[in-house]
C-alpha positions in Angstrom: -21.7 73.9 133.3 -20.4 71.8 130.3 -19.0 68.4 131.3 -16.1 66.7 129.8 -17.8 65.2 126.7 -19.0 68.7 125.6 -15.5 70.1 125.7 -14.0 67.2 123.8 -16.7 67.7 121.1 -15.9 71.4 120.9 -12.2 70.6 120.5 -13.0 68.2 117.7 -15.0 71.0 116.0 -11.8 73.1 116.1 -9.8 70.1 114.9 -12.0 69.7 111.8 -12.4 73.4 110.8 -9.6 75.5 112.3 -6.5 73.4 112.8 -4.1 73.9 109.9 -5.6 77.3 109.0 -4.4 80.8 109.6 -6.8 82.6 111.9 -7.8 86.2 112.3 -8.2 86.8 116.0 -10.1 89.7 117.5 -12.0 90.7 120.6 -15.3 92.4 119.6 -16.1 92.9 123.2 -12.8 94.6 123.8 -11.8 92.6 126.9 -9.2 90.4 125.1 -7.6 92.9 122.8 -4.0 92.3 123.9 -4.4 88.5 123.9 -6.0 88.6 120.4 -3.1 90.7 119.1 -0.6 88.0 120.2 -2.5 85.3 118.2 -3.8 87.2 115.2 -2.7 85.9 111.8 -1.2 82.7 113.1 -2.2 79.2 112.3 -3.8 76.9 114.8 -1.8 73.6 115.0 -3.6 71.7 117.7 -6.9 71.6 119.6 -6.8 69.7 122.9 -9.4 69.1 125.6 -8.5 68.1 129.1 -11.5 67.7 131.3 -13.5 70.9 131.2 -10.7 73.0 129.7 -9.7 73.4 126.1 -6.3 74.5 124.7 -5.6 75.8 121.1 -2.0 75.8 120.0 -0.8 78.4 117.5 2.3 78.2 115.2 4.1 80.9 117.2 4.2 78.5 120.2 1.5 80.2 122.1 -1.7 78.6 123.4 -5.2 79.9 123.9 -6.7 78.4 127.1 -10.5 78.5 127.5 -12.6 77.3 130.5 -16.3 77.9 129.7 -17.5 77.7 133.3 -21.2 78.1 134.0 -22.1 80.7 131.4 -19.6 80.3 128.6 -20.4 79.1 125.1 -18.9 78.8 121.6 -20.9 79.9 118.6 -19.7 78.3 115.4 -20.8 79.5 111.9 -19.9 79.0 108.3 -19.0 75.7 106.6 -19.1 73.7 109.8 -20.3 70.3 110.8 -23.0 69.6 113.4 -21.4 66.4 114.7 -17.7 66.8 114.4 -17.0 63.5 116.1 -18.9 61.5 113.5 -17.6 63.5 110.6 -14.0 63.0 111.8 -14.5 59.3 112.1 -16.1 59.0 108.7 -13.7 61.4 106.9 -16.5 63.8 105.8 -18.1 67.0 106.9 -21.2 68.9 106.1 -23.2 65.9 105.0 -26.8 65.4 106.2 -26.9 61.6 106.5 -29.1 60.6 109.4 -32.2 62.6 110.2 -33.9 61.8 113.4 -30.9 60.6 115.4 -32.1 63.0 118.1 -35.6 64.3 118.3 -36.0 67.6 116.6 -37.8 69.0 119.6 -35.0 68.1 121.9 -33.9 71.6 122.7 -37.3 72.4 124.2 -37.4 69.7 126.8 -34.4 70.4 129.0 -31.9 68.0 127.4 -28.1 68.4 127.6 -27.8 68.5 123.8 -30.2 69.3 121.0 -28.8 68.0 117.7 -31.3 66.9 115.1 -28.9 65.4 112.5 -25.4 64.1 112.2 -24.6 66.3 109.2 -25.4 70.0 108.7 -26.1 72.4 105.8 -23.3 74.7 104.7 -23.2 78.2 106.1 -25.0 77.2 109.3 -24.7 78.3 112.9 -24.2 76.0 115.9 -23.9 76.8 119.6 -21.8 74.5 121.7 -21.8 74.7 125.5 -23.6 72.5 128.1 -26.2 72.1 125.3 -25.7 72.0 121.6 -28.2 73.9 119.5 -28.4 74.1 115.7 -29.7 77.6 114.8 -30.9 79.2 111.6 -28.6 79.0 108.5 -26.8 82.3 107.8 -27.0 84.3 104.7 -23.8 86.4 105.1 -20.4 85.3 106.1 -18.9 86.1 108.5 -22.0 87.0 110.5 -21.9 90.0 112.8 -21.0 89.1 116.4 -24.0 88.6 118.7 -23.7 89.7 122.3 -20.5 90.2 124.2 -18.0 88.2 122.2 -14.8 87.9 124.2 -12.8 86.5 121.3 -13.5 85.7 117.6 -11.5 83.2 115.6 -12.1 83.6 111.9 -10.8 81.6 108.9 -11.9 81.9 105.2 -14.7 79.4 105.8 -15.6 79.3 109.5 -15.9 81.5 112.5 -16.0 80.7 116.3 -17.2 83.3 118.8 -16.6 82.8 122.5 -18.9 84.4 125.0 -19.0 84.4 128.8 -16.1 82.1 129.7 -14.7 81.8 133.2 -11.1 81.8 131.7 -9.7 83.0 128.4 -6.0 83.6 128.3 -2.8 83.2 126.2 -0.3 80.8 127.7 3.2 79.7 126.9 4.0 75.9 126.6 5.4 75.8 130.1 2.3 77.5 131.5 0.0 75.0 129.7 1.9 72.0 131.1 1.7 73.5 134.6 -2.0 74.0 134.2 -2.6 70.5 133.0 -0.4 69.1 135.7 -2.8 70.4 138.3 -5.7 68.5 136.7 -6.7 64.9 137.4 -6.5 62.3 134.6 -8.9 62.6 131.6 -9.6 59.1 130.1 -9.4 60.5 126.6 -6.1 62.2 127.3 -4.0 59.7 129.2 -3.0 56.0 129.0 -6.0 54.1 130.4 -3.9 52.1 132.9 -1.9 55.1 134.0 -5.0 57.2 134.5 -6.7 54.5 136.5 -3.7 54.1 138.9 -3.5 57.9 139.4 -7.2 58.1 140.2 -7.3 55.1 142.5 -4.1 56.2 144.4 -5.4 59.7 145.0 -8.9 58.7 146.1 -7.7 56.0 148.5 -5.7 58.7 150.5 -8.7 61.0 151.0 -11.2 61.2 153.9 -13.4 63.4 151.6 -16.8 61.9 150.5 -16.5 60.2 147.2 -19.3 62.4 145.8 -17.1 65.5 146.3 -13.9 63.8 145.0 -15.6 62.9 141.7 -16.3 66.6 141.2 -12.8 67.7 142.1 -11.0 68.4 138.8 -7.7 67.8 140.6 -8.7 64.2 141.2 -10.3 63.3 137.9 -11.1 65.6 135.0 -14.4 66.2 133.3 -17.0 64.9 135.7 -19.8 67.3 136.5 -23.1 67.1 138.4 -24.9 64.8 136.0 -22.1 62.2 135.5 -21.3 62.3 139.2 -24.8 61.3 140.2 -25.0 58.6 137.5 -21.6 57.1 138.2 -22.4 56.7 141.9 -25.7 55.1 141.2 -24.3 52.7 138.6 -21.7 51.7 141.2 -24.4 51.4 143.9 -22.1 53.5 146.0 -23.3 55.8 148.9 -22.1 59.3 147.9 -21.1 60.1 151.5 -18.5 57.2 151.7 -15.0 58.6 152.4 -12.8 58.0 149.5 -10.3 56.0 151.5 -13.1 53.6 152.5 -14.2 52.8 149.0 -12.9 49.4 148.0 -10.1 49.5 145.5 -12.0 47.4 143.0 -15.0 49.7 143.2 -12.7 52.7 142.4 -11.2 50.8 139.5 -14.7 50.1 138.2 -15.7 53.7 138.7 -12.8 54.9 136.5 -13.6 52.3 133.8 -17.2 53.3 133.8 -16.3 57.0 133.5 -14.2 56.0 130.5 -17.2 54.3 128.9 -19.6 57.1 129.7 -17.3 59.8 128.4 -16.7 58.0 125.1 -20.5 57.6 124.7 -21.1 61.3 125.5 -18.5 62.4 122.9 -20.0 60.0 120.3 -23.6 60.9 120.8 -23.5 64.4 122.2 -25.7 63.2 125.1 -25.0 62.3 128.7 -26.6 58.9 128.1 -26.1 56.8 131.3 -28.5 54.0 130.9 -27.3 50.7 129.3 -29.0 47.9 127.3 -31.9 50.0 126.1 -34.1 48.5 123.3 -34.3 50.6 120.1 -37.4 52.5 121.2 -36.1 53.3 124.6 -32.7 54.3 123.1 -34.5 56.8 120.8 -36.4 58.2 123.8 -33.2 58.5 125.8 -31.5 60.5 123.1 -34.5 62.8 122.8 -35.3 63.5 126.4 -33.3 63.8 129.6 -36.4 62.3 131.4 -35.6 59.0 129.7 -31.9 59.2 129.8 -30.7 59.0 133.5 -31.0 56.7 136.5 -31.2 59.3 139.2 -30.2 62.8 138.0 -33.0 65.3 138.2 -35.4 62.7 139.5 -35.9 64.0 143.1 -39.1 62.5 144.5 -39.6 60.1 141.6 -39.3 56.3 142.2 -36.0 54.7 141.6 -36.0 52.8 138.3 -34.6 49.7 140.1 -36.2 49.5 143.5 -39.0 52.0 143.5 -37.7 54.1 146.5 -38.1 57.8 146.0 -34.9 59.5 144.7 -33.4 62.0 147.2 -31.9 65.4 146.3 -29.6 67.1 148.8 -27.0 69.9 148.7 -23.4 68.8 148.8 -20.5 71.1 148.2 -22.9 73.7 146.8 -24.3 71.4 144.1 -27.4 69.3 144.0 -26.8 65.6 144.5 -29.3 63.0 143.4 -29.2 59.4 144.8 -31.2 56.4 145.8 -31.2 55.9 149.6 -31.9 52.2 149.2 -29.7 51.0 146.3 -26.9 53.3 147.4 -27.3 52.7 151.2 
């Protein structure tokens, strides 16, 4: 399932290429015909990510809410930018300016993302979900929909196809605010101090294990299985510790660390959770998940700090990775 950094990157792609443009909205699959009709022909005015959910506002005061879930993905094609975050920061799009930032073979080795350049050729195709995959350039625009496309958003220069989402619905402003109100704070969406206080105050009231609380989108937005394991290891925190027994300062450090890791994920497109890497190790970490994490997906392998074998267990229906010594 895409974690928070992926959804923010998708929202920024929409911000670059769809916001400010009238959009033709359709449902090639046929399951979103009524919703598409309510949005068709209107201009997108805002793209917003909150945790694992994205919201697109249209000029008729309606919003499109999308939650990708486990199987959802956006396919972008046309005059698009591979790394929308970098392009937005630099005020450019579609320029190939740094080959080799991520290894070209990245998509074949189980990484969370698979970009091979910051820029992109025009008339290209990019899939954005848990992973990001640059595909073959297209010869005809718009390309024919591939697979069961729930909704297609089309401008004169770009197209976005949504497939397999958990949620795809049209909401009013009040409904959007009600939905967001149920979510925990997202470091990129709220004032840092306010978000920290909300997170700390909620967790300190809960007897639930901290490993489950970090995955609860009503407690904090955007954290998934990878970031959960890595945050707990970085804090040297036993995942079974009840939230109310975690020291307040540790909770504050957890929130601040999540803020840092989320910003890194948005900037790089990778869930990069190891700090202070030398240039060679940094390149390896960007290219391969095996060199990117402290404990995630390392069951049975020695801890990078103490040498104790990393444990994997089922908790809340998800795999949890942790070091039984450093996180004792």
